[in-house]
C-alpha angles and dihedrals in degrees: 000000000000127000094254093049090050091052093048091048091050090049090052092046090052092049090051090050091049092051091048091052095242120162116266087233089068091080107133096209124090125244112274093032115120089219088065090057091049091048093051091047091053090046092052093048093052106037123102116245116229111266094012096120 
């Protein structure tokens, strides 16, 4: 798997976690890994904000 594919996959995984309501601390990638940044970005784009019903 190439670097770009790995980042896109991490972004998608983070978005799925955000939609499911998982904790942001459930990110499977270690600190300093670009995939962690992509995962958190996906999570942030997909999560529901409190009171935004």
